[in-house]
C-alpha positions as CSV (number, residue, x, y, z in Angstrom):
1,M,59.5,16.3,128.6
2,Q,60.0,13.5,131.1
3,Q,60.7,15.7,134.1
4,Y,57.3,17.4,133.7
5,L,55.5,14.0,133.4
6,D,57.4,12.8,136.5
7,M,56.1,15.8,138.4
8,L,52.5,15.0,137.4
9,S,52.9,11.4,138.5
10,T,54.4,12.6,141.8
11,I,51.5,14.9,142.5
12,L,48.9,12.2,141.8
13,E,50.7,9.6,143.9
14,E,52.0,11.8,146.8
15,G,49.9,14.9,146.8
16,H,47.3,15.8,149.4
17,D,43.7,16.8,148.5
18,T,42.8,20.3,149.5
19,G,40.3,23.1,148.9
20,D,41.4,26.3,147.1
21,R,40.4,29.8,146.2
22,T,38.5,28.8,143.0
23,G,36.2,26.3,144.7
24,V,37.3,23.5,142.3
25,G,39.7,21.7,144.7
26,T,43.2,20.4,144.0
27,R,45.7,17.7,144.7
28,S,48.8,19.5,145.8
29,L,52.5,19.3,146.8
30,P,54.4,21.9,148.8
31,G,57.3,22.3,146.4
32,Y,59.0,20.7,143.4
33,S,61.7,21.6,140.9
34,Y,63.5,20.6,137.7
35,Q,66.0,21.9,135.3
36,I,65.7,22.5,131.5
37,K,69.1,22.6,129.8
38,M,69.1,24.2,126.3
39,Q,72.0,24.1,123.9
40,M,72.6,26.6,121.1
41,D,74.5,25.9,117.9
42,D,76.8,28.5,116.3
43,D,74.1,29.3,113.8
44,G,71.7,30.4,116.6
45,T,69.5,27.3,116.7
46,V,68.5,26.5,120.3
47,H,67.9,22.8,120.9
48,G,65.8,21.3,123.7
49,Y,63.2,24.1,123.8
50,P,60.7,23.0,126.4
51,L,57.5,23.0,124.3
52,L,55.6,19.9,125.5
53,T,55.2,17.1,123.0
54,T,52.6,15.1,125.0
55,K,50.1,17.7,124.1
56,K,50.2,20.6,121.7
57,V,51.1,23.9,123.3
58,F,50.1,27.3,121.8
59,L,53.4,28.9,120.9
60,R,51.9,32.0,119.4
61,G,50.0,32.6,122.6
62,T,53.2,32.0,124.6
63,F,55.0,34.7,122.6
64,E,52.2,37.3,122.4
65,E,51.6,37.1,126.2
66,L,55.3,37.4,126.9
67,M,55.6,40.5,124.7
68,W,52.4,41.9,126.3
69,K,54.1,41.6,129.7
70,L,57.4,43.1,128.4
71,R,55.6,46.1,127.1
72,G,54.2,46.7,130.5
73,E,50.6,46.2,129.5
74,T,47.9,45.0,132.0
75,N,44.8,45.4,129.8
76,I,43.7,42.3,127.9
77,R,42.4,44.2,124.9
78,S,45.5,43.9,122.7
79,L,45.7,40.1,123.5
80,V,42.0,39.5,122.7
81,K,42.4,41.3,119.4
82,K,45.0,38.7,118.5
83,D,42.7,35.9,119.6
84,V,44.9,35.2,122.6
85,N,42.6,34.6,125.6
86,I,44.9,33.5,128.3
87,W,43.6,36.1,130.7
88,T,40.1,36.7,129.5
89,E,38.3,34.5,132.1
90,W,39.5,36.7,135.1
91,P,38.1,40.0,134.0
92,F,35.1,38.2,132.6
93,K,34.4,36.7,136.0
94,A,34.7,40.2,137.6
95,W,32.3,41.6,135.1
96,L,29.7,38.9,135.8
97,E,30.0,39.4,139.5
98,E,30.0,43.2,139.6
99,T,27.1,43.5,137.2
100,N,25.0,40.9,139.1
101,Q,25.0,38.4,136.2
102,A,27.0,35.7,138.0
103,R,24.0,34.0,139.6
104,N,21.7,34.1,136.6
105,F,22.9,30.9,135.1
106,E,24.9,27.7,135.9
107,W,28.6,28.1,135.2
108,Y,29.4,24.5,134.8
109,V,27.7,21.5,133.0
110,D,27.9,19.3,136.1
111,D,28.9,19.2,139.8
112,K,32.4,18.0,138.8
113,K,32.9,21.2,136.9
114,S,34.2,19.2,134.0
115,D,33.4,22.0,131.5
116,Y,31.8,25.4,131.3
117,S,28.1,25.6,130.4
118,N,26.8,26.8,127.0
119,E,25.5,30.0,128.6
120,W,28.9,30.7,130.1
121,K,30.5,30.2,126.7
122,K,27.9,32.4,125.0
123,L,28.5,35.2,127.5
124,I,32.3,35.1,127.4
125,N,32.1,35.4,123.6
126,E,29.9,38.5,124.0
127,F,32.4,39.8,126.6
128,K,35.3,39.3,124.1
129,H,33.4,41.1,121.4
130,L,32.8,44.1,123.7
131,I,36.5,44.2,124.7
132,I,37.5,44.4,121.1
133,E,34.9,46.8,119.8
134,D,34.2,49.1,122.7
135,H,37.2,51.1,123.9
136,E,35.4,52.5,127.0
137,F,34.2,49.0,128.0
138,A,37.7,47.6,127.6
139,E,39.1,50.4,129.8
140,E,36.6,49.6,132.5
141,W,36.5,45.8,132.4
142,G,39.6,44.7,130.6
143,N,42.3,45.7,133.1
144,L,43.8,43.1,135.4
145,G,45.3,45.7,137.7
146,P,49.0,46.0,138.7
147,T,50.3,42.5,137.8
148,Y,53.0,41.1,135.5
149,G,53.7,43.9,133.0
150,H,53.3,46.6,135.6
151,H,55.8,45.0,137.9
152,M,58.3,44.3,135.1
153,R,58.3,47.9,133.8
154,N,57.0,50.0,136.6
155,F,57.5,48.2,139.9
156,G,56.3,50.3,142.8
157,Q,54.9,53.1,140.7
158,K,52.0,54.9,142.4
159,L,49.6,57.3,140.7
160,L,47.7,59.9,142.6
161,K,44.5,57.8,142.4
162,D,46.4,54.8,144.0
163,I,47.3,56.8,147.1
164,P,44.9,56.4,150.1
165,Q,42.4,59.2,150.4
166,E,43.8,60.5,153.6
167,Y,47.1,61.3,151.8
168,S,45.9,62.0,148.3
169,G,43.6,64.7,149.5
170,A,46.5,66.5,151.2
171,I,48.7,66.1,148.0
172,S,45.9,67.5,145.8
173,A,45.5,70.5,148.2
174,I,49.2,71.4,147.8
175,Y,49.3,70.5,144.1
176,P,45.7,71.2,142.8
177,Y,46.8,70.9,139.1
178,L,47.6,67.1,139.5
179,D,45.5,64.7,137.6
180,P,44.4,61.4,139.3
181,N,46.5,59.5,136.7
182,D,49.7,61.6,137.4
183,T,52.6,59.7,138.8
184,I,53.4,60.4,142.5
185,I,56.0,57.7,143.0
186,P,58.0,56.6,139.9
187,G,58.3,52.9,139.2
188,I,61.4,50.8,138.5
189,D,61.9,49.3,135.1
190,Q,63.2,45.9,136.2
191,I,63.6,44.6,132.6
192,A,65.9,47.5,131.7
193,A,67.8,46.9,134.9
194,V,68.3,43.2,134.2
195,I,69.5,43.9,130.7
196,D,71.9,46.5,131.9
197,S,73.4,44.2,134.6
198,I,73.8,41.3,132.2
199,R,75.7,43.6,129.8
200,N,77.7,45.6,132.3
201,K,77.8,43.7,135.6
202,P,77.7,40.0,134.6
203,E,79.3,38.8,137.8
204,D,76.5,40.4,139.9
205,R,74.5,38.0,142.0
206,R,71.7,40.6,142.3
207,I,70.3,40.3,138.7
208,I,66.9,39.8,140.1
209,M,63.4,40.6,138.9
210,S,60.6,40.4,141.6
211,L,57.0,40.5,140.5
212,W,55.6,40.2,144.1
213,N,54.4,43.5,145.6
214,P,52.1,42.9,148.6
215,Y,50.8,46.5,148.4
216,D,49.6,45.9,144.8
217,N,48.3,42.4,145.2
218,K,45.0,43.4,146.7
219,N,44.3,45.6,143.6
220,T,44.9,42.9,140.9
221,L,42.6,40.2,139.7
222,L,45.4,37.6,140.0
223,P,48.8,38.2,141.6
224,P,51.7,36.9,139.5
225,C,52.3,33.1,139.7
226,P,55.9,33.1,138.5
227,C,57.0,35.8,140.8
228,F,60.8,35.8,141.3
229,Y,63.4,35.6,138.6
230,Q,67.2,35.5,139.0
231,F,69.6,35.6,136.1
232,F,73.2,34.3,136.0
233,A,75.6,35.9,133.5
234,N,78.9,35.0,135.3
235,Q,79.7,32.1,132.9
236,S,81.3,33.6,129.9
237,G,79.1,33.6,126.8
238,Y,76.0,32.1,128.6
239,L,72.9,33.2,130.4
240,H,71.1,31.0,133.0
241,M,67.9,31.7,134.9
242,N,66.1,30.5,138.0
243,V,62.3,31.1,138.3
244,Y,60.3,30.6,141.5
245,Q,56.6,30.1,140.8
246,R,54.4,30.4,143.9
247,S,51.2,28.8,142.5
248,C,51.4,26.2,139.7
249,D,48.4,24.9,137.7
250,S,50.3,21.8,136.6
251,F,48.1,20.7,133.6
252,L,47.2,24.1,132.0
253,G,49.6,26.6,133.4
254,V,53.0,25.0,133.8
255,P,53.5,23.9,130.2
256,F,52.8,27.5,129.2
257,N,55.1,28.9,131.9
258,D,57.9,26.5,130.9
259,S,57.8,27.5,127.2
260,Q,57.3,31.2,127.9
261,D,60.0,31.7,130.5
262,A,62.4,29.6,128.4
263,L,61.6,32.0,125.5
264,L,62.3,35.0,127.8
265,L,65.7,33.5,128.6
266,I,66.4,32.9,124.9
267,L,65.4,36.5,123.9
268,L,67.5,38.1,126.7
269,A,70.5,36.0,125.7
270,K,69.9,37.0,122.1
271,I,70.0,40.8,122.8
272,T,73.0,40.5,125.2
273,G,75.2,38.4,122.9
274,R,75.0,35.2,124.9
275,K,73.8,31.6,124.6
276,P,70.8,30.5,126.7
277,G,71.8,27.8,129.1
278,T,70.0,26.3,132.1
279,F,66.5,27.2,133.1
280,T,65.7,26.0,136.7
281,H,62.0,26.0,137.4
282,M,61.1,26.0,141.1
283,F,57.5,25.4,142.1
284,G,55.7,26.4,145.3
285,D,52.2,25.1,145.6
286,V,52.2,22.7,142.6
287,H,48.8,21.2,142.0
288,I,46.4,19.4,139.7
289,Y,42.8,20.6,139.8
290,N,40.2,18.0,140.5
291,N,38.6,18.6,137.1
292,H,41.9,17.9,135.3
293,F,42.6,14.4,136.6
294,N,41.3,12.6,133.5
295,Q,43.3,14.9,131.2
296,V,46.4,14.4,133.3
297,K,46.0,10.6,133.2
298,L,45.5,10.7,129.4
299,Q,48.7,12.7,129.1
300,L,50.6,10.3,131.2
301,T,49.8,7.5,128.7
302,R,51.7,9.4,126.0
303,E,55.4,8.7,125.4
304,P,57.3,12.0,125.2
305,R,58.9,12.8,121.9
306,P,62.1,14.8,121.3
307,L,61.8,18.4,122.2
308,P,61.8,20.9,119.3
309,S,64.4,23.5,118.3
310,I,63.9,27.2,117.9
311,R,65.8,30.0,116.2
312,I,65.2,33.7,116.5
313,N,65.6,35.3,113.0
314,R,66.1,38.9,114.0
315,E,69.2,40.8,115.0
316,T,68.4,43.6,117.4
317,N,69.4,45.1,120.8
318,N,65.8,46.0,121.6
319,L,63.8,43.3,123.4
320,L,60.5,44.9,122.1
321,D,61.5,44.6,118.4
322,F,60.7,40.9,118.2
323,Q,57.7,39.7,116.2
324,F,56.1,36.2,116.2
325,E,57.3,35.8,112.6
326,D,60.9,36.0,113.9
327,L,60.5,32.6,115.6
328,E,61.5,29.6,113.6
329,L,60.3,26.4,115.3
330,T,61.5,23.1,113.9
331,D,61.1,19.4,114.7
332,Y,57.9,20.0,116.8
333,N,55.9,16.8,116.6
334,P,53.4,16.9,119.5
335,Y,50.4,14.7,120.2
336,G,47.0,16.5,119.9
337,A,45.7,19.1,122.3
338,I,43.9,18.1,125.5
339,K,41.3,20.6,126.6
340,A,40.3,21.4,130.1
341,P,38.5,24.3,131.9
342,V,40.6,26.9,133.6
343,A,39.9,27.5,137.3
344,V,39.3,31.2,138.1
């Protein structure tokens, strides 16, 4: 996908070097954007699906994480059971720090943080095993907090345990039968609202899904990166989408975000009887981590190949009915994968 490679080149050539939350450091630009225009045949085959060809992208992981979000889940256990470890590093890091293990070993093999150490890799495998096999451990250490899935299906929801003590105590005194996990403020199902508007109010310019909640951000391991979605259904028979992504790991994250959000657009179009059209991806802090420079430069030596096509082989009105086996990907001919450590 040439526009993605152009973005990488622009960051390398015009970006500024800066520190960041992870301690790795980045080269960054304050904003970028491009459009991905897909076309669907009458038989339902979508051409121009943005699955990168200059390195292999994990389509099953793309799909499973998307469905995990759409179900409203925030615990990584169901993903780890399917060997999808997109989120595992964040709760793993929290577990290491809160159990005083983080300083017992070197995390990286060198000062450039070019890869994680063998001890780190051994411990994260033990962590994944515990997440899968020990329900209580997964409940305590596998939850990311109120992030993507929570905001999609329960935006603004507050449980009794989420209310500050000065207020929750008074509520409990009036309603002593309430459990800490009881809902005090019901949330908004934004996915259901988006689908309803596409179907019944297609000219509405307020078909918006926001995943940014400042109140909840302090209680999550990582606030959403793609955080603002707007859908356009006012062109007869088509569905378009804009996404604003506040923070953009250009080498590891953005290829995944492109393929996943394009898939969201395709699935929403499918259940509302439309064709997916233009996906406009707008980036905020778009950056390359310092320990990804070599990988990016390797990727820039590869000539992009034609994008694949994808077809959804299930007829349903329910977004949650889709299974990975329903996806038929054709003409995907990528170069090999390029590995790099994720910055947490």
